[in-house]
C-alpha positions in Angstrom: -6.5 -16.4 0.5 -6.8 -13.8 2.9 -8.9 -11.4 4.1 -9.7 -7.9 2.9 -10.3 -6.8 6.9 -6.9 -7.3 6.9 -4.7 -5.1 4.6 -5.6 -1.4 6.2 -5.4 -3.4 9.5 -1.4 -4.6 8.0 -1.4 -1.3 7.1 -1.7 -0.2 10.4 1.4 -2.1 11.8 3.1 -1.9 9.7 6.9 -1.1 10.3 7.8 0.7 6.7 5.6 4.2 7.6 7.9 6.5 6.3 7.7 10.6 6.4 8.1 11.6 3.4 7.4 9.6 -0.2 9.7 7.2 -1.8 10.3 10.0 -4.9 8.2 13.3 -4.7 7.1 12.8 -7.9 5.0 10.1 -10.4 7.6 7.9 -11.5 4.6 6.8 -14.6 1.1 6.5 -15.2 -1.4 5.4 -13.1 -2.5 1.6 -14.0 -7.0 2.1 -15.5 -6.7 -1.9 -14.4 -6.6 -0.7 -10.6 -9.8 1.9 -10.9 -12.4 0.0 -9.7 -13.9 -0.9 -7.0 -12.3 -4.3 -5.1 -13.3 -7.2 -2.9 -13.4 -10.2 -1.4 -15.7 -12.6 -1.5 -15.6 -14.3 1.8 -16.2 -11.0 3.2 -18.9 -9.1 1.6 -19.2 -6.1 3.4 -15.5 -4.8 2.6 -14.5 -3.6 0.2 -11.0 -1.5 -1.2 -12.2 1.6 -3.6 -9.5 2.6 -6.4 -10.4 6.3 -8.4 -8.2 8.7 -10.2 -7.2 11.6 -8.0 -6.0 14.5 -10.8 -3.7 13.4 -13.6 -1.6 10.5 -12.7 -2.1 9.0 -8.9 -4.8 7.5 -6.9 -7.8 7.9 -3.9 -7.3 4.7 -2.7 -10.4 3.7 0.8 -10.7 0.7 2.4 -14.8 0.4 3.8 -14.4 -2.9 6.2 -18.4 -3.2 6.0 -18.7 -2.0 9.6 -21.2 0.2 10.2 -20.5 0.9 14.6 -17.2 2.0 16.6 -15.6 -1.3 16.5 -11.8 -0.2 16.9 -11.2 2.6 18.3 -8.3 3.1 16.5 -10.2 3.9 13.0 -14.2 4.1 14.2 -16.3 2.6 12.0 -13.6 0.8 9.5 -12.7 3.9 7.6 -9.5 4.4 5.5 -8.4 6.6 2.9 -5.1 6.7 1.2 -3.7 9.5 -2.0 -1.1 7.5 -3.9 1.1 7.2 -7.0 3.4 5.4 -8.5 7.6 4.9 -7.9 8.0 2.0 -9.3 11.0 0.3 -9.5 13.7 -0.4 -13.0 12.4 -3.8 -13.7 8.7 -3.3 -14.2 8.6 -3.2 -10.4 4.8 -2.1 -9.4 4.8 0.2 -6.1 3.1 2.5 -5.0 3.6 5.4 -2.3 0.4 5.7 -0.1 -0.2 9.1 1.5 -2.8 8.1 4.6 -4.9 11.0 5.0 -7.9 9.9 6.6 -8.0 8.9 9.6 -5.0 11.4 10.3 -1.2 9.6 10.8 -1.1 11.4 13.5 -4.1 11.0 15.5 -3.3 6.9 15.0 0.9 7.6 15.9 2.1 7.0 12.6 4.0 8.1 9.8 1.8 9.3 6.8 3.4 7.1 3.6 3.8 3.9 2.7 5.2 2.1 0.3 2.9 -1.5 -1.2 3.9 -3.0 -4.3 1.0 -5.1 -6.5 0.5 -7.6 -9.3 -2.7 -7.8 -11.4 -3.1 -11.3 -12.6 -4.2 -12.6 -15.0 -8.1 -13.4 -14.3 -7.7 -10.2 -13.4 -8.0 -10.0 -9.7 -5.2 -8.0 -7.9 -2.8 -8.7 -4.8 -1.3 -6.0 -2.8 2.3 -6.9 -0.4 3.8 -4.4 1.7 7.4 -4.2 1.1 9.6 -6.8 3.6 12.0 -4.6 6.2 15.1 -6.9 5.4 14.8 -4.9 1.4 15.3 -1.6 3.3 18.2 0.0 4.3 18.9 -0.2 8.2 16.6 2.8 9.6 17.3 3.9 13.8 15.5 2.4 15.9 12.1 2.9 18.0 8.6 2.1 15.5 9.1 3.7 13.1 12.8 3.6 11.8 12.4 5.0 8.5 10.5 9.0 9.6 13.9 11.2 9.0 15.0 9.2 6.4 15.0 10.2 3.0 12.2 8.8 0.8 15.0 9.1 -2.4 17.3 7.6 0.0 15.6 4.8 0.1 14.5 4.2 -2.9 17.6 4.0 -4.3 18.5 1.0 -2.3 15.1 -0.5 -3.6 16.0 -0.5 -7.0 19.5 -1.4 -6.1 17.7 -4.5 -4.1 15.5 -4.9 -7.4 18.8 -5.2 -9.4 18.6 -9.3 -9.6 16.3 -12.3 -9.3 18.1 -13.3 -5.1 16.4 -8.7 -4.7 13.3 -9.1 -6.8 11.8 -12.2 -5.1 13.0 -10.8 -1.3 11.0 -7.5 -2.1 7.4 -8.2 -1.4 6.9 -9.7 2.3 4.7 -13.2 1.5 2.8 -12.8 4.6 1.1 -10.0 4.2 -0.4 -10.7 1.1 -3.4 -8.9 -0.1 -5.8 -11.0 -2.1 -6.6 -12.4 -4.6 -9.0 -10.1 -4.7 -12.2 -9.4 -7.8 -13.6 -6.6 -8.9 -16.5 -5.8 -7.9 -17.2 -2.9 -9.7 -15.8 -1.2 -12.8 -15.4 2.3 -12.8 
């Protein structure tokens, strides 16, 4: 089971940060199954709280449970995102998340991150980062997709997702975050 501490560390290290969202507006309603507080039982102090933000958006707060400044970039262990669905054809759930706190420029990241998820039959949830090999060719440097239009990336991902082989390679299996259990309902 992956540690809950990993989500934001993985997000921060991801090469898939974008300068803009995949789509400018949500293309699906919020999934009520995501709302609530999630945790990994092996890390009792850490949590991932997902709440409703407006009509079709989420607010996601990750708290590592650390009480002191344990990381010069992330402070005591909290990060806040807002996001919405930019789902792909074939029922592939994909969120476009915007990093709000800490401000992305302070930690030298682009603000947007696509993140896939799956709610399992047992009620647990698993989040996954896109596999960079499923993305269109990008530029060089630490943020190769910073200047690429989000819609161009979404269109490319939709083509990749149109075949079973493509769907199988959309997400990086090494970045699975979870399964996380519901700690509290909304």
